[in-house]
N, C-alpha and C positions, 0 to 999 in steps of 0.2 A: 504493498500501498502507501504510494506517493506522499508525502508530508508538505504542508506548505510551505514553502519559502517567502519571508516578509520583502515586502518592497523595498524595504532600507539594507535589508543584506541582497538582492536581487542587484541594487545599485552599488552596491560597494564592489560585489563582483565585475560588476561590468566596466563600473571605474578602471579596476584593476587590469582587465584585459585591455583595455582600450591604453594604458601606461606600458603596453609589455608585456603581463606576465600571461604564459603560457595559460591556455585553456587548460588544459589536462591536470595542470597542478594544481588550479584552483576547484577544481571540480572537485578532485581528490579531499583537499582542504577543506572544503563547506561539505562536503558528503551528497554531493547532487553529482547529475551527470554532465557528460559534456554537448549531449545530444540539445539537454533544459536549455545551458548555458546560449550554446549558438542559436536556441529558441528565441533568445532573449535579443540577441542581439540584432536577430533579424526585424524583431518587432520594433527593436529601438531604435535602427537604422531604416528601414522600411525597405531595406535591399536586402539581395542576397546574399549570406553568408553562405562559406563553403570552411571545412576542414582542409588540414593541410595534405592529408589522403585523400580526401574529392579531388584539390588540384591536381596532385599527382599525377592521378587517373584521367583527366582530362588532358594532363598534357601531353600523357604517354599516347593518347588517343588523337590528337591532334597530330604529333610527329606520323604514325602510323598513315594519318589520312593523308600530311603531303608528302611519303613517302609515294601511295597508291596514287597521286595525280602526277605526280612524277614518272612513275614507272605510263601508264597513258598516255604523259606529252608524249615522251620518248616513241612510244609502239605506233603514235597519230604520226611524226615525222617520222617514223621507219618506212612507214606503209606508204607515206606520202611518196618516198625517195624511190620504193621500191614501182612503183607504178609506171 
């Protein structure tokens, strides 16, 4: 069962995140999940907030897409030359 976190504690945690402390460290220190903290950040900013793991996954996917585009472009040029 989840417990309610006071507004003051949430603000304290968010302030510490914004000053550079790691979400994982704060989650452990305050006994809340990192997912909750990211949710509070998202609510406070009105923007999408992603974790480092999500960022790295997106970065890998982006690199894979760039590689595929390069291969397709090369194949198209090779096909044009062979005509």
